[in-house]
N, CA, C, O and the ligand as a Tripos MOL2 file, in Angstrom:
@<TRIPOS>MOLECULE
protein
  273   271    69     0     0
PROTEIN
NO_CHARGES

@<TRIPOS>ATOM
      1 N           0.7000   -1.0680    0.0280 N.3       1 MET1
      2 CA          0.0550   -0.1960    0.0690 C.3       1 MET1
      3 C           0.8840    1.3160   -0.2310 C.2       1 MET1
      4 O           2.1120    1.3880   -0.1940 O.2       1 MET1
      5 N           0.1870    2.2360   -0.4640 N.am      2 ASP2
      6 CA          1.0230    3.5580   -0.5100 C.3       2 ASP2
      7 C           0.8410    4.3520    0.8200 C.2       2 ASP2
      8 O          -0.2740    4.5340    1.3090 O.2       2 ASP2
      9 N           1.9060    4.7780    1.3350 N.am      3 VAL3
     10 CA          1.9770    5.5770    2.6490 C.3       3 VAL3
     11 C           2.9080    6.7930    2.2780 C.2       3 VAL3
     12 O           3.9440    6.7780    1.6130 O.2       3 VAL3
     13 N           2.2400    7.8920    2.9070 N.am      4 LYS4
     14 CA          2.9030    9.2840    2.4550 C.3       4 LYS4
     15 C           3.4280    9.7710    3.8480 C.2       4 LYS4
     16 O           2.6720    9.8290    4.8170 O.2       4 LYS4
     17 N           4.6790   10.0990    3.9090 N.am      5 CYS5
     18 CA          5.2370   10.9880    5.0460 C.3       5 CYS5
     19 C           4.6600   12.2440    5.0910 C.2       5 CYS5
     20 O           4.7590   12.9760    4.1070 O.2       5 CYS5
     21 N           3.9960   12.6500    6.2130 N.am      6 PRO6
     22 CA          3.5150   13.7690    6.3010 C.3       6 PRO6
     23 C           4.5360   15.0250    6.4150 C.2       6 PRO6
     24 O           4.2860   16.2090    6.1890 O.2       6 PRO6
     25 N           5.7070   14.4570    6.8100 N.am      7 ILE7
     26 CA          6.8270   15.6420    6.8850 C.3       7 ILE7
     27 C           7.2570   16.1230    5.5260 C.2       7 ILE7
     28 O           7.1420   17.3030    5.1940 O.2       7 ILE7
     29 N           7.7730   15.1540    4.7180 N.am      8 CYS8
     30 CA          8.4400   15.5900    3.3830 C.3       8 CYS8
     31 C           7.7710   15.1610    2.1750 C.2       8 CYS8
     32 O           8.2380   15.2920    1.0430 O.2       8 CYS8
     33 N           6.5040   14.5710    2.5050 N.am      9 ASP9
     34 CA          5.5500   14.2740    1.3520 C.3       9 ASP9
     35 C           6.2330   13.0830    0.6010 C.2       9 ASP9
     36 O           5.8260   12.8500   -0.5370 O.2       9 ASP9
     37 N           7.0400   12.4550    1.0230 N.am     10 THR10
     38 CA          7.5360   11.1290    0.4050 C.3      10 THR10
     39 C           6.4710   10.1040    0.4630 C.2      10 THR10
     40 O           5.8560    9.7580    1.4720 O.2      10 THR10
     41 N           6.3120    9.6160   -0.8630 N.am     11 VAL11
     42 CA          5.4440    8.3290   -0.9040 C.3      11 VAL11
     43 C           6.0840    7.1180   -0.8070 C.2      11 VAL11
     44 O           6.9220    6.8440   -1.6660 O.2      11 VAL11
     45 N           5.8330    6.2950    0.1300 N.am     12 ASP12
     46 CA          6.6620    5.1260    0.0730 C.3      12 ASP12
     47 C           5.6590    3.9270   -0.2140 C.2      12 ASP12
     48 O           4.4570    4.0680    0.0090 O.2      12 ASP12
     49 N           6.1710    2.7740   -0.7020 N.am     13 GLN13
     50 CA          5.4250    1.4870   -0.4380 C.3      13 GLN13
     51 C           5.6790    0.7270    0.5410 C.2      13 GLN13
     52 O           6.8660    0.5430    0.8120 O.2      13 GLN13
     53 N           4.8660    0.2150    1.1700 N.am     14 ILE14
     54 CA          4.9680   -0.7910    2.2170 C.3      14 ILE14
     55 C           4.0010   -2.0680    2.0550 C.2      14 ILE14
     56 O           2.8630   -1.9830    1.5950 O.2      14 ILE14
     57 N           4.5430   -3.1420    2.4500 N.am     15 ASP15
     58 CA          3.7000   -4.4370    2.4650 C.3      15 ASP15
     59 C           2.6100   -4.3160    3.0720 C.2      15 ASP15
     60 O           2.5710   -3.9730    4.2530 O.2      15 ASP15
     61 N           1.4150   -4.6130    2.2720 N.am     16 TYR16
     62 CA         -0.0320   -4.4280    2.5980 C.3      16 TYR16
     63 C          -0.1600   -5.3540    4.2160 C.2      16 TYR16
     64 O          -0.8280   -4.8960    5.1430 O.2      16 TYR16
     65 N           0.4870   -6.4940    4.3050 N.am     17 ASP17
     66 CA          0.3040   -7.2840    5.5540 C.3      17 ASP17
     67 C           1.6260   -7.2210    6.3390 C.2      17 ASP17
     68 O           1.8980   -8.2240    7.0000 O.2      17 ASP17
     69 N           2.4060   -6.2870    6.3590 N.am     18 SER18
     70 CA          3.3830   -6.0500    7.2480 C.3      18 SER18
     71 C           2.6300   -5.2770    8.4070 C.2      18 SER18
     72 O           1.6240   -4.5740    8.3040 O.2      18 SER18
     73 N           3.4750   -5.6260    9.6980 N.am     19 PRO19
     74 CA          2.9670   -5.1200   10.7990 C.3      19 PRO19
     75 C           2.7210   -3.7190   10.8660 C.2      19 PRO19
     76 O           1.7710   -3.3000   11.5270 O.2      19 PRO19
     77 N           3.5950   -2.8380   10.1550 N.am     20 LEU20
     78 CA          3.4570   -1.2920   10.2400 C.3      20 LEU20
     79 C           2.1020   -1.0890    9.4340 C.2      20 LEU20
     80 O           1.2100   -0.4280    9.9660 O.2      20 LEU20
     81 N           1.9240   -1.6140    8.2140 N.am     21 ALA21
     82 CA          0.7200   -1.3330    7.5580 C.3      21 ALA21
     83 C          -0.5240   -1.9390    8.3660 C.2      21 ALA21
     84 O          -1.6150   -1.4490    8.0750 O.2      21 ALA21
     85 N          -0.5060   -2.7360    9.1440 N.am     22 LYS22
     86 CA         -1.7790   -3.2670    9.9440 C.3      22 LYS22
     87 C          -1.9240   -2.1200   11.0490 C.2      22 LYS22
     88 O          -3.0600   -1.7450   11.3390 O.2      22 LYS22
     89 N          -1.0420   -1.6700   11.5440 N.am     23 ARG23
     90 CA         -0.8730   -0.4840   12.7230 C.3      23 ARG23
     91 C          -1.4980    0.6060   11.9310 C.2      23 ARG23
     92 O          -2.4690    1.1360   12.4730 O.2      23 ARG23
     93 N          -1.1260    1.0840   10.6830 N.am     24 LEU24
     94 CA         -1.5820    2.3080   10.1240 C.3      24 LEU24
     95 C          -3.0110    2.2470    9.7150 C.2      24 LEU24
     96 O          -3.6810    3.2780    9.6740 O.2      24 LEU24
     97 N          -3.4910    1.1200    9.4190 N.am     25 ARG25
     98 CA         -4.8080    0.8620    9.0790 C.3      25 ARG25
     99 C          -5.8270    0.9200   10.3990 C.2      25 ARG25
    100 O          -6.9080    1.5050   10.3340 O.2      25 ARG25
    101 N          -5.3520    0.2350   11.6180 N.am     26 ASN26
    102 CA         -6.1550    0.0530   12.7290 C.3      26 ASN26
    103 C          -6.2510    1.4460   13.4600 C.2      26 ASN26
    104 O          -7.3040    1.9240   13.8820 O.2      26 ASN26
    105 N          -4.8140    2.1230   13.5670 N.am     27 ARG27
    106 CA         -4.8890    3.3400   14.3210 C.3      27 ARG27
    107 C          -4.6030    4.4660   13.2970 C.2      27 ARG27
    108 O          -3.5300    4.7520   12.7670 O.2      27 ARG27
    109 N          -5.8890    5.0670   13.1400 N.am     28 ARG28
    110 CA         -5.5210    6.2650   12.0740 C.3      28 ARG28
    111 C          -4.6370    7.3960   12.5460 C.2      28 ARG28
    112 O          -4.1240    8.1600   11.7270 O.2      28 ARG28
    113 N          -4.4220    7.5390   14.0110 N.am     29 LYS29
    114 CA         -3.6640    8.4450   14.5700 C.3      29 LYS29
    115 C          -2.1640    8.2750   14.4350 C.2      29 LYS29
    116 O          -1.3800    9.2190   14.5270 O.2      29 LYS29
    117 N          -1.7800    6.9190   14.1930 N.am     30 HIS30
    118 CA         -0.3780    6.3990   13.7820 C.3      30 HIS30
    119 C           0.1170    7.0780   12.5050 C.2      30 HIS30
    120 O          -0.5410    6.7620   11.5140 O.2      30 HIS30
    121 N           1.0600    7.8850   12.3030 N.am     31 LEU31
    122 CA          1.6630    8.4070   11.2740 C.3      31 LEU31
    123 C           2.5960    7.6960   10.6680 C.2      31 LEU31
    124 O           3.4540    7.1300   11.3450 O.2      31 LEU31
    125 N           2.5860    7.6170    9.4500 N.am     32 TYR32
    126 CA          3.8490    7.0030    8.7650 C.3      32 TYR32
    127 C           4.9020    7.8270    8.6790 C.2      32 TYR32
    128 O           4.6760    8.9050    8.1290 O.2      32 TYR32
    129 N           6.0390    7.6180    9.0850 N.am     33 LEU33
    130 CA          7.1530    8.5630    8.8470 C.3      33 LEU33
    131 C           8.2330    7.8140    8.1060 C.2      33 LEU33
    132 O           8.5800    6.6800    8.4380 O.2      33 LEU33
    133 N           8.7880    8.5200    7.0280 N.am     34 CYS34
    134 CA          9.7030    7.7740    6.2010 C.3      34 CYS34
    135 C          10.9880    7.4940    6.8410 C.2      34 CYS34
    136 O          11.1310    8.2610    7.7930 O.2      34 CYS34
    137 N          11.8980    6.7660    6.7090 N.am     35 PRO35
    138 CA         12.9090    6.3510    7.3780 C.3      35 PRO35
    139 C          13.7750    7.4380    7.8130 C.2      35 PRO35
    140 O          14.1230    7.5450    8.9890 O.2      35 PRO35
    141 N          14.1980    8.3990    6.7290 N.am     36 SER36
    142 CA         15.0870    9.5760    6.9240 C.3      36 SER36
    143 C          14.3250   10.5680    7.9760 C.2      36 SER36
    144 O          14.9920   11.1500    8.8310 O.2      36 SER36
    145 N          12.9680   10.7370    7.8930 N.am     37 CYS37
    146 CA         12.1880   11.6130    8.9270 C.3      37 CYS37
    147 C          12.4410   10.9400   10.3060 C.2      37 CYS37
    148 O          12.8240   11.5920   11.2770 O.2      37 CYS37
    149 N          12.2240    9.7100   10.3370 N.am     38 THR38
    150 CA         12.2980    8.8140   11.4120 C.3      38 THR38
    151 C          13.6250    9.2290   12.2940 C.2      38 THR38
    152 O          13.6770    9.6610   13.4450 O.2      38 THR38
    153 N          14.6300    8.9630   11.3980 N.am     39 GLU39
    154 CA         15.8990    9.1100   11.9540 C.3      39 GLU39
    155 C          16.1360   10.7340   12.4070 C.2      39 GLU39
    156 O          16.6110   11.0400   13.5000 O.2      39 GLU39
    157 N          15.7550   11.6400   11.4570 N.am     40 ARG40
    158 CA         15.9200   13.1100   11.8350 C.3      40 ARG40
    159 C          15.2280   13.4660   13.1900 C.2      40 ARG40
    160 O          15.7260   14.2260   14.0210 O.2      40 ARG40
    161 N          13.8730   12.7550   13.3380 N.am     41 ILE41
    162 CA         13.1070   13.3950   14.6610 C.3      41 ILE41
    163 C          13.8930   12.4330   15.7440 C.2      41 ILE41
    164 O          14.0860   12.9040   16.8640 O.2      41 ILE41
    165 N          14.3070   11.2360   15.4770 N.am     42 SER42
    166 CA         14.8770   10.7710   16.7780 C.3      42 SER42
    167 C          16.0310   11.5580   17.1640 C.2      42 SER42
    168 O          16.3020   11.8530   18.3280 O.2      42 SER42
    169 N          16.7240   11.8960   16.1000 N.am     43 GLU43
    170 CA         17.7950   12.7390   16.3620 C.3      43 GLU43
    171 C          17.5840   14.1110   17.2210 C.2      43 GLU43
    172 O          18.2640   14.5540   18.1470 O.2      43 GLU43
    173 N          16.4610   14.6110   16.6250 N.am     44 LYS44
    174 CA         16.1700   15.7840   17.4840 C.3      44 LYS44
    175 C          15.7930   15.6580   18.9450 C.2      44 LYS44
    176 O          16.1490   16.4120   19.8510 O.2      44 LYS44
    177 N          14.8860   14.4100   19.0510 N.am     45 THR45
    178 CA         14.4980   14.1200   20.4230 C.3      45 THR45
    179 C          15.6170   13.9180   21.1590 C.2      45 THR45
    180 O          15.6050   14.4520   22.2680 O.2      45 THR45
    181 N          16.6370   13.2630   20.8400 N.am     46 LYS46
    182 CA         17.7650   12.9520   21.5480 C.3      46 LYS46
    183 C          18.3010   14.3160   21.8100 C.2      46 LYS46
    184 O          18.5710   14.4750   23.0010 O.2      46 LYS46
    185 N          18.5190   15.2760   21.1040 N.am     47 LYS47
    186 CA         19.2400   16.4990   21.2110 C.3      47 LYS47
    187 C          18.4490   17.3930   22.3380 C.2      47 LYS47
    188 O          19.0110   18.0890   23.1840 O.2      47 LYS47
    189 N          17.0000   17.2310   22.1770 N.am     48 ARG48
    190 CA         16.2270   18.0330   23.1090 C.3      48 ARG48
    191 C          16.1390   17.4980   24.4200 C.2      48 ARG48
    192 O          15.7560   18.1870   25.3650 O.2      48 ARG48
    193 N          16.4970   16.2200   24.5400 N.am     49 HIS49
    194 CA         16.4590   15.3860   25.7800 C.3      49 HIS49
    195 C          17.8230   16.0010   26.3860 C.2      49 HIS49
    196 O          17.9090   16.4050   27.5450 O.2      49 HIS49
    197 N          18.8510   16.0180   25.4710 N.am     50 ALA50
    198 CA         20.2680   16.5290   26.2190 C.3      50 ALA50
    199 C          20.2870   18.0350   26.6990 C.2      50 ALA50
    200 O          20.9800   18.4780   27.6150 O.2      50 ALA50
    201 N          19.4950   18.6610   25.9980 N.am     51 THR51
    202 CA         19.2480   20.2510   26.2310 C.3      51 THR51
    203 C          18.4920   20.1500   27.5720 C.2      51 THR51
    204 O          18.7620   20.7700   28.6010 O.2      51 THR51
    205 N          17.5160   19.2790   27.3830 N.am     52 GLY52
    206 CA         16.6000   19.4290   28.8540 C.3      52 GLY52
    207 C          17.6240   18.9100   29.9570 C.2      52 GLY52
    208 O          17.7320   19.5980   30.9720 O.2      52 GLY52
    209 N          18.2660   17.9300   29.8560 N.am     53 LEU53
    210 CA         19.1630   17.5580   30.9860 C.3      53 LEU53
    211 C          20.0050   18.7360   31.5020 C.2      53 LEU53
    212 O          20.0590   19.0410   32.6930 O.2      53 LEU53
    213 N          20.7140   19.4290   30.4330 N.am     54 PHE54
    214 CA         21.4120   20.3450   30.6840 C.3      54 PHE54
    215 C          20.9560   21.6310   31.3590 C.2      54 PHE54
    216 O          21.7130   22.3370   32.0260 O.2      54 PHE54
    217 N          19.7490   21.8720   31.1560 N.am     55 LYS55
    218 CA         19.0820   23.0390   31.5600 C.3      55 LYS55
    219 C          18.7180   22.6750   33.2430 C.2      55 LYS55
    220 O          18.7630   23.5180   34.1380 O.2      55 LYS55
    221 N          18.3790   21.3310   33.4180 N.am     56 LEU56
    222 CA         18.3440   21.0040   34.9140 C.3      56 LEU56
    223 C          19.5300   21.5710   35.6080 C.2      56 LEU56
    224 O          19.4230   22.2410   36.6350 O.2      56 LEU56
    225 N          20.5340   21.3240   35.1000 N.am     57 TYR57
    226 CA         21.8460   21.8200   35.9270 C.3      57 TYR57
    227 C          21.7340   23.3500   35.8190 C.2      57 TYR57
    228 O          21.9740   23.8680   36.9100 O.2      57 TYR57
    229 N          21.4630   24.1820   34.9140 N.am     58 GLN58
    230 CA         21.5890   25.4410   34.7110 C.3      58 GLN58
    231 C          20.5400   26.1550   35.2170 C.2      58 GLN58
    232 O          20.7140   27.3730   35.2310 O.2      58 GLN58
    233 N          19.4520   25.7260   35.6560 N.am     59 GLU59
    234 CA         18.2910   26.5000   36.0210 C.3      59 GLU59
    235 C          18.4210   26.8190   37.4600 C.2      59 GLU59
    236 O          18.7280   25.9890   38.3160 O.2      59 GLU59
    237 N          18.1510   28.1760   37.6960 N.am     60 GLN60
    238 CA         18.1160   28.6180   39.0720 C.3      60 GLN60
    239 C          16.8190   28.5180   39.5310 C.2      60 GLN60
    240 O          15.8980   28.5590   38.7150 O.2      60 GLN60
    241 N          16.5870   28.3830   40.8020 N.am     61 LYS61
    242 CA         15.4910   28.1330   41.6150 C.3      61 LYS61
    243 C          14.5140   29.4280   41.4450 C.2      61 LYS61
    244 O          14.9190   30.5350   41.7980 O.2      61 LYS61
    245 N          13.3870   29.2750   40.9650 N.am     62 GLU62
    246 CA         12.4750   30.2320   40.5520 C.3      62 GLU62
    247 C          11.7030   30.9540   41.7960 C.2      62 GLU62
    248 O          10.9580   31.9280   41.6820 O.2      62 GLU62
    249 N          12.0400   30.2640   43.0290 N.am     63 ASP63
    250 CA         11.1720   31.0060   44.2530 C.3      63 ASP63
    251 C          11.9210   32.1840   44.6390 C.2      63 ASP63
    252 O          13.1490   32.1910   44.7140 O.2      63 ASP63
    253 N          11.0140   33.4010   44.9400 N.am     64 ASP64
    254 CA         11.6940   34.5590   45.3300 C.3      64 ASP64
    255 C          11.2800   34.8140   46.6100 C.2      64 ASP64
    256 O          10.1120   35.1650   46.7790 O.2      64 ASP64
    257 N          12.1460   34.6830   47.6980 N.am     65 PRO65
    258 CA         11.6330   34.7300   49.0540 C.3      65 PRO65
    259 C          11.1850   36.1040   49.4330 C.2      65 PRO65
    260 O          10.7660   36.3070   50.5720 O.2      65 PRO65
    261 N          11.2520   37.1220   48.4860 N.am     66 TYR66
    262 CA         10.6680   38.6260   48.7500 C.3      66 TYR66
    263 C           9.3700   38.7400   48.1780 C.2      66 TYR66
    264 O           8.5440   39.5630   48.5730 O.2      66 TYR66
    265 N           9.1440   37.8020   47.1110 N.am     67 ILE67
    266 CA          7.5130   38.0980   46.7790 C.3      67 ILE67
    267 C           6.6210   36.7430   47.0520 C.2      67 ILE67
    268 O           6.7520   35.6060   46.5980 O.2      67 ILE67
    269 N           5.7480   37.2520   47.8860 N.am     68 LYS68
    270 CA          4.7990   36.0970   48.2920 C.3      68 LYS68
    271 C           3.4110   36.2270   47.4100 C.2      68 LYS68
    272 O           2.5030   35.4110   47.5630 O.2      68 LYS68
    273 ZN          9.6450   12.0610    5.6000 Zn       69 ZN69
@<TRIPOS>BOND
     1     1     2 1
     2     2     3 1
     3     3     4 2
     4     3     5 am
     5     5     6 1
     6     6     7 1
     7     7     8 2
     8     7     9 am
     9     9    10 1
    10    10    11 1
    11    11    12 2
    12    11    13 am
    13    13    14 1
    14    14    15 1
    15    15    16 2
    16    15    17 am
    17    17    18 1
    18    18    19 1
    19    19    20 2
    20    19    21 am
    21    21    22 1
    22    22    23 1
    23    23    24 2
    24    23    25 am
    25    25    26 1
    26    26    27 1
    27    27    28 2
    28    27    29 am
    29    29    30 1
    30    30    31 1
    31    31    32 2
    32    31    33 am
    33    33    34 1
    34    34    35 1
    35    35    36 2
    36    35    37 am
    37    37    38 1
    38    38    39 1
    39    39    40 2
    40    39    41 am
    41    41    42 1
    42    42    43 1
    43    43    44 2
    44    43    45 am
    45    45    46 1
    46    46    47 1
    47    47    48 2
    48    47    49 am
    49    49    50 1
    50    50    51 1
    51    51    52 2
    52    51    53 am
    53    53    54 1
    54    54    55 1
    55    55    56 2
    56    55    57 am
    57    57    58 1
    58    58    59 1
    59    59    60 2
    60    59    61 am
    61    61    62 1
    62    62    63 1
    63    63    64 2
    64    63    65 am
    65    65    66 1
    66    66    67 1
    67    67    68 2
    68    67    69 am
    69    69    70 1
    70    70    71 1
    71    71    72 2
    72    71    73 am
    73    73    74 1
    74    74    75 1
    75    75    76 2
    76    75    77 am
    77    77    78 1
    78    78    79 1
    79    79    80 2
    80    79    81 am
    81    81    82 1
    82    82    83 1
    83    83    84 2
    84    83    85 am
    85    85    86 1
    86    86    87 1
    87    87    88 2
    88    87    89 am
    89    89    90 1
    90    90    91 1
    91    91    92 2
    92    91    93 am
    93    93    94 1
    94    94    95 1
    95    95    96 2
    96    95    97 am
    97    97    98 1
    98    98    99 1
    99    99   100 2
   100    99   101 am
   101   101   102 1
   102   102   103 1
   103   103   104 2
   104   103   105 am
   105   105   106 1
   106   106   107 1
   107   107   108 2
   108   107   109 am
   109   109   110 1
   110   110   111 1
   111   111   112 2
   112   111   113 am
   113   113   114 1
   114   114   115 1
   115   115   116 2
   116   115   117 am
   117   117   118 1
   118   118   119 1
   119   119   120 2
   120   119   121 am
   121   121   122 1
   122   122   123 1
   123   123   124 2
   124   123   125 am
   125   125   126 1
   126   126   127 1
   127   127   128 2
   128   127   129 am
   129   129   130 1
   130   130   131 1
   131   131   132 2
   132   131   133 am
   133   133   134 1
   134   134   135 1
   135   135   136 2
   136   135   137 am
   137   137   138 1
   138   138   139 1
   139   139   140 2
   140   139   141 am
   141   141   142 1
   142   142   143 1
   143   143   144 2
   144   143   145 am
   145   145   146 1
   146   146   147 1
   147   147   148 2
   148   147   149 am
   149   149   150 1
   150   150   151 1
   151   151   152 2
   152   151   153 am
   153   153   154 1
   154   154   155 1
   155   155   156 2
   156   155   157 am
   157   157   158 1
   158   158   159 1
   159   159   160 2
   160   159   161 am
   161   161   162 1
   162   162   163 1
   163   163   164 2
   164   163   165 am
   165   165   166 1
   166   166   167 1
   167   167   168 2
   168   167   169 am
   169   169   170 1
   170   170   171 1
   171   171   172 2
   172   171   173 am
   173   173   174 1
   174   174   175 1
   175   175   176 2
   176   175   177 am
   177   177   178 1
   178   178   179 1
   179   179   180 2
   180   179   181 am
   181   181   182 1
   182   182   183 1
   183   183   184 2
   184   183   185 am
   185   185   186 1
   186   186   187 1
   187   187   188 2
   188   187   189 am
   189   189   190 1
   190   190   191 1
   191   191   192 2
   192   191   193 am
   193   193   194 1
   194   194   195 1
   195   195   196 2
   196   195   197 am
   197   197   198 1
   198   198   199 1
   199   199   200 2
   200   199   201 am
   201   201   202 1
   202   202   203 1
   203   203   204 2
   204   203   205 am
   205   205   206 1
   206   206   207 1
   207   207   208 2
   208   207   209 am
   209   209   210 1
   210   210   211 1
   211   211   212 2
   212   211   213 am
   213   213   214 1
   214   214   215 1
   215   215   216 2
   216   215   217 am
   217   217   218 1
   218   218   219 1
   219   219   220 2
   220   219   221 am
   221   221   222 1
   222   222   223 1
   223   223   224 2
   224   223   225 am
   225   225   226 1
   226   226   227 1
   227   227   228 2
   228   227   229 am
   229   229   230 1
   230   230   231 1
   231   231   232 2
   232   231   233 am
   233   233   234 1
   234   234   235 1
   235   235   236 2
   236   235   237 am
   237   237   238 1
   238   238   239 1
   239   239   240 2
   240   239   241 am
   241   241   242 1
   242   242   243 1
   243   243   244 2
   244   243   245 am
   245   245   246 1
   246   246   247 1
   247   247   248 2
   248   247   249 am
   249   249   250 1
   250   250   251 1
   251   251   252 2
   252   251   253 am
   253   253   254 1
   254   254   255 1
   255   255   256 2
   256   255   257 am
   257   257   258 1
   258   258   259 1
   259   259   260 2
   260   259   261 am
   261   261   262 1
   262   262   263 1
   263   263   264 2
   264   263   265 am
   265   265   266 1
   266   266   267 1
   267   267   268 2
   268   267   269 am
   269   269   270 1
   270   270   271 1
   271   271   272 2
@<TRIPOS>SUBSTRUCTURE
     1 MET1         2 RESIDUE 1 A MET
     2 ASP2         6 RESIDUE 1 A ASP
     3 VAL3        10 RESIDUE 1 A VAL
     4 LYS4        14 RESIDUE 1 A LYS
     5 CYS5        18 RESIDUE 1 A CYS
     6 PRO6        22 RESIDUE 1 A PRO
     7 ILE7        26 RESIDUE 1 A ILE
     8 CYS8        30 RESIDUE 1 A CYS
     9 ASP9        34 RESIDUE 1 A ASP
    10 THR10       38 RESIDUE 1 A THR
    11 VAL11       42 RESIDUE 1 A VAL
    12 ASP12       46 RESIDUE 1 A ASP
    13 GLN13       50 RESIDUE 1 A GLN
    14 ILE14       54 RESIDUE 1 A ILE
    15 ASP15       58 RESIDUE 1 A ASP
    16 TYR16       62 RESIDUE 1 A TYR
    17 ASP17       66 RESIDUE 1 A ASP
    18 SER18       70 RESIDUE 1 A SER
    19 PRO19       74 RESIDUE 1 A PRO
    20 LEU20       78 RESIDUE 1 A LEU
    21 ALA21       82 RESIDUE 1 A ALA
    22 LYS22       86 RESIDUE 1 A LYS
    23 ARG23       90 RESIDUE 1 A ARG
    24 LEU24       94 RESIDUE 1 A LEU
    25 ARG25       98 RESIDUE 1 A ARG
    26 ASN26      102 RESIDUE 1 A ASN
    27 ARG27      106 RESIDUE 1 A ARG
    28 ARG28      110 RESIDUE 1 A ARG
    29 LYS29      114 RESIDUE 1 A LYS
    30 HIS30      118 RESIDUE 1 A HIS
    31 LEU31      122 RESIDUE 1 A LEU
    32 TYR32      126 RESIDUE 1 A TYR
    33 LEU33      130 RESIDUE 1 A LEU
    34 CYS34      134 RESIDUE 1 A CYS
    35 PRO35      138 RESIDUE 1 A PRO
    36 SER36      142 RESIDUE 1 A SER
    37 CYS37      146 RESIDUE 1 A CYS
    38 THR38      150 RESIDUE 1 A THR
    39 GLU39      154 RESIDUE 1 A GLU
    40 ARG40      158 RESIDUE 1 A ARG
    41 ILE41      162 RESIDUE 1 A ILE
    42 SER42      166 RESIDUE 1 A SER
    43 GLU43      170 RESIDUE 1 A GLU
    44 LYS44      174 RESIDUE 1 A LYS
    45 THR45      178 RESIDUE 1 A THR
    46 LYS46      182 RESIDUE 1 A LYS
    47 LYS47      186 RESIDUE 1 A LYS
    48 ARG48      190 RESIDUE 1 A ARG
    49 HIS49      194 RESIDUE 1 A HIS
    50 ALA50      198 RESIDUE 1 A ALA
    51 THR51      202 RESIDUE 1 A THR
    52 GLY52      206 RESIDUE 1 A GLY
    53 LEU53      210 RESIDUE 1 A LEU
    54 PHE54      214 RESIDUE 1 A PHE
    55 LYS55      218 RESIDUE 1 A LYS
    56 LEU56      222 RESIDUE 1 A LEU
    57 TYR57      226 RESIDUE 1 A TYR
    58 GLN58      230 RESIDUE 1 A GLN
    59 GLU59      234 RESIDUE 1 A GLU
    60 GLN60      238 RESIDUE 1 A GLN
    61 LYS61      242 RESIDUE 1 A LYS
    62 GLU62      246 RESIDUE 1 A GLU
    63 ASP63      250 RESIDUE 1 A ASP
    64 ASP64      254 RESIDUE 1 A ASP
    65 PRO65      258 RESIDUE 1 A PRO
    66 TYR66      262 RESIDUE 1 A TYR
    67 ILE67      266 RESIDUE 1 A ILE
    68 LYS68      270 RESIDUE 1 A LYS
    69 ZN69       273 GROUP 0 **** ****
């Protein structure tokens, strides 16, 4: 079956009976992402994760003892 990547509009062919195709048919919310976008997104997620962890160390306490 044809699946279209919503990010880069690449149309791929996947096996109609493959587990992925079944998932896509059963769950409408499940989006197909082409391999390159999958990679890009997981890369971004990892980076964001790294940034988030970094922030934890940099963040100052927001509590101001003079403002109640
Ligand atoms: Zn894509």
